[in-house]
C-alpha positions as CSV (number, residue, x, y, z in Angstrom):
1,M,-9.7,28.8,294.3
2,P,-6.0,29.5,294.5
3,A,-4.1,29.1,291.3
4,Q,-1.9,26.2,292.6
5,A,-5.0,24.3,293.9
6,R,-6.7,24.9,290.5
7,K,-3.7,23.5,288.7
8,R,-3.6,20.4,290.9
9,S,-7.3,19.9,290.2
10,L,-6.8,20.1,286.5
11,V,-3.9,17.6,286.6
12,T,-6.0,15.2,288.7
13,S,-8.9,15.5,286.3
14,A,-6.7,14.8,283.3
15,Q,-5.1,11.7,284.9
16,T,-8.6,10.4,285.8
17,A,-9.8,10.9,282.3
18,A,-6.7,9.1,280.9
19,R,-7.3,6.1,283.2
20,K,-10.9,5.9,282.1
21,A,-10.0,6.1,278.4
22,S,-7.4,3.4,279.0
23,R,-10.0,1.1,280.6
24,A,-12.5,1.8,277.9
25,A,-10.1,1.2,275.0
26,P,-10.4,-2.3,273.4
27,A,-7.4,-4.6,273.9
28,V,-5.0,-4.5,271.0
29,P,-4.3,-8.0,269.6
30,L,-0.8,-9.3,270.1
31,T,1.3,-9.4,266.9
32,I,3.7,-12.1,268.3
33,S,3.3,-14.9,270.9
34,R,6.8,-16.0,271.6
35,P,7.4,-15.5,275.4
36,E,11.0,-14.4,274.7
37,L,9.7,-11.4,272.7
38,L,7.0,-10.3,275.1
39,V,7.6,-8.0,278.0
40,N,5.0,-8.3,280.8
41,G,2.7,-9.8,278.3
42,S,3.0,-6.9,275.9
43,D,4.4,-6.8,272.4
44,A,5.1,-3.1,272.6
45,E,8.9,-3.7,272.6
46,F,8.6,-6.0,269.6
47,R,6.6,-3.4,267.7
48,K,9.3,-0.8,268.6
49,L,11.9,-3.2,267.2
50,V,10.0,-3.7,263.9
51,H,9.4,0.0,263.4
52,N,13.0,0.9,264.3
53,L,14.1,-1.6,261.6
54,F,11.7,-0.1,259.2
55,G,12.9,3.4,260.0
56,F,16.6,2.4,259.6
57,F,16.0,0.6,256.3
58,A,14.0,3.5,254.9
59,L,17.0,5.8,255.7
60,H,19.4,3.3,254.3
61,E,17.4,3.0,251.1
62,R,17.6,6.8,250.7
63,I,21.4,6.7,251.2
64,R,21.7,3.8,248.7
65,G,19.6,5.8,246.2
66,G,22.0,8.7,246.6
67,H,25.0,6.5,245.9
68,A,23.3,5.1,242.8
69,R,22.3,8.5,241.5
70,T,25.9,9.7,241.8
71,I,26.8,7.1,239.1
72,G,23.6,7.4,237.1
73,L,21.9,4.2,238.3
74,A,18.8,3.1,240.1
75,G,19.3,1.7,243.6
76,V,19.1,-1.9,242.8
77,E,21.3,-1.5,239.7
78,Y,24.0,0.0,241.9
79,T,23.7,-2.8,244.4
80,V,23.9,-5.5,241.8
81,L,26.9,-3.8,240.2
82,I,28.9,-3.5,243.4
83,S,28.0,-7.0,244.5
84,I,29.4,-8.4,241.2
85,L,32.6,-6.5,241.8
86,H,33.1,-7.7,245.4
87,L,31.9,-11.3,244.8
88,S,34.4,-11.5,241.8
89,A,37.2,-11.2,244.3
90,K,36.2,-14.6,245.7
91,G,35.7,-16.4,242.4
92,E,33.5,-16.6,239.3
93,V,30.2,-14.8,239.5
94,N,26.9,-15.8,237.8
95,V,23.3,-14.8,238.2
96,K,22.7,-17.4,240.9
97,T,25.7,-16.2,242.8
98,V,24.3,-12.6,242.9
99,A,20.7,-13.8,243.6
100,D,21.8,-15.9,246.6
101,H,24.0,-13.1,247.9
102,L,21.2,-10.5,247.8
103,H,18.3,-12.9,248.6
104,L,16.5,-12.0,245.3
105,S,15.1,-14.1,242.5
106,G,17.3,-15.2,239.6
107,A,14.8,-13.7,237.2
108,F,15.1,-10.3,238.9
109,I,18.9,-10.4,238.8
110,T,18.8,-11.4,235.1
111,T,16.7,-8.4,234.2
112,T,18.9,-6.1,236.2
113,T,22.2,-7.4,234.7
114,R,20.7,-7.0,231.3
115,K,20.4,-3.3,231.9
116,L,23.9,-3.1,233.3
117,L,25.2,-4.8,230.2
118,Q,23.3,-2.3,228.0
119,F,25.0,0.5,230.0
120,G,28.4,-1.1,229.4
121,L,29.0,-1.5,233.1
122,I,29.4,-5.3,233.1
123,H,30.5,-8.1,230.8
124,K,28.8,-11.5,230.3
125,T,31.0,-14.3,229.2
126,M,29.4,-17.6,228.0
127,D,31.0,-20.9,228.9
128,M,31.7,-22.6,225.6
129,A,31.3,-26.1,227.2
130,D,28.0,-25.2,228.8
131,R,26.1,-22.3,227.1
132,R,23.7,-22.1,230.1
133,R,26.6,-21.0,232.2
134,V,27.3,-17.2,232.0
135,T,30.0,-15.5,234.0
136,L,29.5,-11.8,235.1
137,T,32.3,-9.4,235.5
138,V,32.5,-5.6,236.0
139,S,33.8,-3.7,232.9
140,R,36.4,-1.0,233.0
141,K,33.7,1.6,232.8
142,G,31.8,0.0,235.7
143,R,34.9,-0.2,237.9
144,A,35.7,3.4,237.2
145,A,32.2,4.5,238.2
146,L,32.6,2.6,241.5
147,E,36.1,3.9,242.1
148,N,34.9,7.5,241.6
149,L,32.0,7.0,244.0
150,A,34.2,5.3,246.7
151,P,35.6,8.4,248.5
152,T,32.1,9.9,249.1
153,Q,30.7,6.5,249.8
154,R,33.2,5.9,252.6
155,R,32.5,9.2,254.3
156,I,28.7,8.6,254.3
157,N,29.0,5.0,255.4
158,D,31.4,5.9,258.2
159,V,28.7,8.3,259.5
160,E,25.8,5.9,258.9
161,F,27.4,3.2,261.0
162,G,29.5,5.4,263.2
163,C,27.6,4.4,266.3
164,L,28.9,0.8,266.1
165,G,32.0,-0.6,267.7
166,R,33.8,-3.6,266.3
167,D,32.1,-6.2,268.5
168,E,28.7,-4.6,267.9
169,F,29.3,-4.6,264.2
170,R,30.2,-8.3,264.2
171,A,27.2,-9.2,266.4
172,L,24.8,-7.2,264.2
173,N,26.0,-8.9,261.1
174,G,25.4,-12.3,262.7
175,L,22.0,-11.3,263.9
176,L,21.0,-10.1,260.5
177,E,22.1,-13.3,258.9
178,R,19.9,-15.2,261.3
179,L,17.0,-12.8,260.8
180,I,17.2,-13.3,257.1
181,Q,16.9,-17.1,257.6
182,C,13.9,-16.6,259.8
183,G,12.4,-14.1,257.3
184,D,12.7,-16.7,254.5
185,R,10.7,-19.2,256.6
186,A,8.1,-16.6,257.6
187,A,7.6,-15.5,254.0
188,A,7.2,-19.1,252.9
189,L,4.6,-19.6,255.7
190,Q,2.7,-16.4,254.7
191,N,2.7,-17.5,251.0
192,Y,1.4,-21.0,252.0
193,L,-1.4,-19.5,254.2
194,Q,-2.5,-17.0,251.5
195,Q,-2.6,-19.7,248.8
196,N,-4.8,-21.8,251.1
197,G,-7.3,-19.1,251.7
198,N,-6.2,-18.2,255.3
199,S,-6.3,-14.5,254.6
200,E,-9.9,-14.8,253.5
201,H,-10.7,-16.6,256.7
202,L,-9.0,-13.9,258.8
203,L,-11.2,-11.3,257.1
204,G,-14.3,-13.3,258.0
205,R,-15.1,-14.3,254.4
206,Q,-15.5,-17.6,252.8
207,P,-12.6,-18.4,250.5
208,G,-13.3,-17.2,247.0
209,T,-15.9,-14.6,248.0
210,S,-15.5,-10.8,248.3
């Protein structure tokens, strides 16, 4: 058999095998049902979106960790510190202000600010009229650390978000705010279902059994 004919035969055989394998493979369950997010009945584009988000946030976490290490902090400590600095430009900042801004629990922010206080990077000022009210401010040491980081931070952030134009930047910011709201509702639903034994049901077990 001539080489060209043999090559065509091999390609045809491979295509036939691929079609058979495709027919034999069990259907993959959809991970979403909203028609707006399905393409020709498939959730492949939705999965691509989710995995792209995961990939970007994993990279961003690495970059944030690098910023934090530059000033001797863990990633979340750096984020809380810089959040206090920027929020302070708009008014008084307390634990709830930071927690709401970062969509984290008040207990978590309290623990983190305690560490920042020990490092001498922030101040806590108690309201004498209401001792439950504590104002957070960045100390001179904390401001100096962020100011020293800023030139390198700008260069890196300019590259990380260099693919965005002004309109895309604004649109993305708006989309993320809406996605956070949807995420809050989804997390509440997931928590409700887990507390009511739904995850046991999905695994084919009776609630309370293993």
